N, C-alpha and C positions, 0 to 999 in steps of 0.2 A: 336310200333306206327302208324301205315297206313299211316291215312288223313291227311294232312297241308296246312292251309290257308295260304300265306302268302300274306302279305300287306305293302306298302309301296305310306306313300300318300307324296304328295310334293305339289309344289307351284303350278305351271300348270297341274300333274294331279296323278291322284291314280292307281298305279298298284296291280294289284291283279296274282297271282298263287295262284293253287289248282292244290296240288300232294297226288297222292297216290301208297304208297310208293308196298305193293302188287305187280300192276300192270303195274306199269311201266308206273302210265296214268301221264300227261299232261294239262290242259284248265287256259286259263289265260283272261284278256280280261284289258284295259288301258286307265279312264275312268276321265272325269273331277274331278280336286282336289275336300274334299270337300269346302274348305276357297275361291275356284272361286263360287262354288254352293250358299253357302247363303255368299261373295259378293253378285250373282247376285239378287240374296231375296229380300236380305236387299234395294239394288234401287232399287227391283221395290214396295217398302210399301212410301205411302205418312203418314205422322204428327205423330205424339211421335210413341217412341220406349220405351219395358223393355223390357231389353241384359238377358237373366240367357242362364247358363248351368258350362262352362268348359275350360281351355287357351286351344288355337288351336291355327294355323300356321296361324300369319297375314298378314301383306302387302294385299290384294287385299279388306279384311274384314275391317281390321287397317280403312284403309285410311275410307271405303265409313261410318263408323259409324262418324269418326271425321268431315266428312261432313256432315253427318245431322244431324248433334248437334249443323251446325251452324246455321241451319233455327230453328228445331226445339228439344223437348228435351230430348234427349237419356240417359232414363237412366242402368247402370249395376251396374249385381252384383258387389261384389272384387274378385270372383271363376275366373267367364266372364269376366272382366276387366285387367287381366292378357294375355292376348292375345294383349293389348296395347302394355301394357305394365306392369314394377312389382311393381312400384313405385307411386302410384293410384296418387299422385299429379301432373306427368303430365299428370296424363289419363283426370283429369279434370282440367285440365289448357288447355286443347284442349274441353271445354264445356262437358264431360259425368257426371252425376252426381253416387255417389254410393249408392249403395239401399243395405238395406237388402234382405235375401233367404224372410223371411215372406211380409215386405212389394212388393217384387217383384212382391210374389205370389195375391195378393190382387189387384194392379195395373191390372193381363195379365187379371181379369174380368174388367176392367173398361172399357169405350168404346173407352175413348180417347188416348187409347193408344193399342199398337200392341204386339203382345208378341212373341218374337223370343231365338227362344234355341239354344247356339251353341256349337261347341264341332268338334274335327277330327273324331269319327265313330257317323255311322248315321248305325244304326242296319239293321231297313227294309228296306238301300240300298243298303245295300250291303250283303242279303237278296235278293231281286229283280237280284242284277246280278253274283251271283253263281247259280239261281238256273234257269238262261238265258243262261247257262254254262251247265246247262242239270248235276248239281250236293245237293245229298239231302247235307241239311245245316247241317250235322254234323259231328264236328270236330276232329282229339285225338287232337291236337294240335293245335295254330294262334301266326303266331307272324307277328309283326307290326315294322314297321317304320317310324319316320317322324327326323326334324331337331332338335337338344334341346339342344338353349344355357342354362339355366340352373340360378335359382334361383341367383346369387353372391352376396358375403356379406357388407357393405354400401365400399362404396371406392373403389369397385375393379370394376372393365367395367368387362360384360357381353363376352367380343371375349379373356380377361385375365383368366374370369373362365374356360368357356370353354376350351383351353388351358389348363387349369390344371386337369383338371378332366378326358382328352383323355392322357396326359404322367403320369399322378400318376394312367393308368391301362394298356398302355403298358409298361412301365417302369416296370413293374412283370409280365405279359405275351403281347410279343409284336406282339401278333396278332387281324388283330381286330375284331373276337371273341370274348375277353376277353371281349368288352363293349356290348353284348347283356344280358339282365337282366329278371332269370320271375319275375313274377310279382310282390311278392312279396318280392322284391327284391333290386326296385327298388331307388335309392335315392332318400331320400326327397330332392334336390334339386335341382331336376331332376322331375317338374312340371308338364309340356307339358305330358311327358312322361308316367308319375302318373298318371294323368288323359284316359292317351286314353286304360290304364292295365284298371283302372278303368272301363271305358267305352264296352273297349271289355270284361269284365267280364260276360254280359250279352248277348255276344253271346253263343253257343252250343256246348263248350270245355270246362274241367275241365286243362288246363293247356294254358296261355295265355306267350309269351317272348314280348318284345319290345323291341327296340333297335335304332341309332342312326343312325339315313338313312345315312351320309357320312361314319363311318365303316362298311354300310351294303352293298354299293355300293364300295368301294374300296375292300372290300371280292369277292363281285359278279363281278367283272369286272377281277381280279385274279382270275375266276376259266375258262377264260376263254378259249376251248380248246388250242387255240394256246399258250396257254405260258404253260399251264405242260412241254413241254418239255424244257422250259426257265429256269435257273436260277435265272438271275435277268431280271428284266421287273422296262417299270412307265408305271403307269395308270395312265387316264383318267377320270371321270369322267364331265362330261362337261350338268348338270341341268338345268330347269329353273329358278334357283330360285342363285342359290350355282355353286360353281364348287372346283373338288375337285382330285386332283394328289397326284397317294403317290409312292413309290418306294420301293418297292416286293423282299425280297431275298428268294425265295423255302418258300414261302407261307406270310415270315414273313415281318412287316413293316423296311425296315427301316430309316423313316419318309413317310411328305406330307404334303400337304401345303391348304387353299382354300380362293379360292376369292369368293365376291358374281360376280355370269356369264356377267351384267351387265356392269364393274367395270374392267373387262379384254380385252381388245386385242393381237392377235395371236402373235404380233411377242414380247412382255410383258411376253405371257406362253412358248412362245418357251425357251426363256431362264430361267428364275421358274424350266423347266426340264432342263436342263444342271446345278442347280443352284443346285436342287434339289437334284440329280445326287452325281456331286460332294461334296455336302458335307458342301456347300457356303450359308451357308439359316441360317435364324434366324425367332422367333415369334417374339420378335421387330423388322427387317428393317420390317418384310413382314406389322406390325404393321403400320408404319410410313407412308410405301407408300400404306393407305388401305388398303388392304388385313384383311383376314380374319385372318390368324395363320397362322404357321408353329410348327413343332416339327420335331425333325431332333436325328436320338438314331447314325446314322454313315452312311456314303461316299461308293456309290454304280461304282464311276468313273464314269461319262456317258459313256466316249468314249466303257468299257466294259456293256454294255445294249446291251442283245439280242433281246429285243421288247421292244415298245410303241405304247398301243393299248385306245384306245379311244372310249370313249362311252356315253348313254345319248343324252336326244333331239336337245341337242342344239349344237350333235358336229358337226353342217358343221362351226362351229366357225375355227374349222383347217381344215378343208381343204385343202387347198393351201398349207398348212403346206413346209416350206424348209425340215421338221426333216420324216424321214421314220415311220411315224406313223398309222399305220394298226383299221379297222376299225373291233371294240370287238362283242361279239354278242352269251354271256355265252347264255347258251339252247335254243344257236337261234336266241335271240333275244335279242338287245338294250336295249329295254326299261326295259325287267325280269332284270338287274343288280341287283339291290336293295333286290326285292324280292329271284332269285334264294344267293344275298349272303345270304338275312335271312334262307337260308332252309337249309344252310352248317352246319352258327350259329348251329340253334339247333340238325343239326345234330353231330356233335363236343360233343355237350351240350349233349346229352341224349348217343352217345356212337353206332350209329347205323355203319353199314358198308360202307365203302367210293361209292363215287357215280361217272363214267361222266360226266358236264353237257351239251350235243353235242347238 
């Protein structure tokens, strides 16, 4: 394989990296995220809406649809409504009507409704971005990451379910690339990643991989060249929506935690890094204080940590930290953390030779 397209779909941005292995070429772009683009599009529409498509990242688009439903009729197919919540009763409680795909198709022809199709993958937009990079729109493999909480069983919280997904995979194989799936391997409970894999099948490639963005970010951050010589590291990816901190030992995940970025302040983040390294952290304790979850395999001992490295678009959160945090830039770019993680996960999966991400 020679030509790779890597896409990190976040809440604020969509980060795109193209790599041609034989020429060792890289071209990249950071653009507005799909959820922000679609939320702005829907916000500008007046009147009734009929929404089709697949589950995508929520946040802004969920908010604007729920707001629209207070003034106009908003009708969604079940597949699209999963963007707001997997419990359709919760969606209906917000004033949104659930309809069949056939009814939706008919209403799109009705002048009283405006049709909107939602999803994380907009093939034509990706084509335009790639063409503007001066790159042919044809790839040997495409890998895409996004955050997916999964569809939990009844009476199981989505945060506990996400924790179980990670813990089961990492207990078997304690490296972040264990969470990379080929399109035909994506578990049924990872509905958003399944939707992305299905739509990405329309891209000009024979091979599609998907991965959770948290795991891709941990892997990408750990590939910063300054960590290469260090045995024990703490890495932070402070993104628009979520913050992930991980303890890494020779590339292996010793533990990690997740928070919503807007819910965490610098003093707590500093103590979390110390608790993570010292093994004084539990999933239940993190949830109890409003965090997203945690996973711990073993302690590194904070005093033995060689480097603390931060990446992500919101990493200014730690600019005044009392800890000796350094700014990470795998492949020379703070914003390429997730895409570098994807590229490395694919490299390991298909058995290509190692390479530095300088």
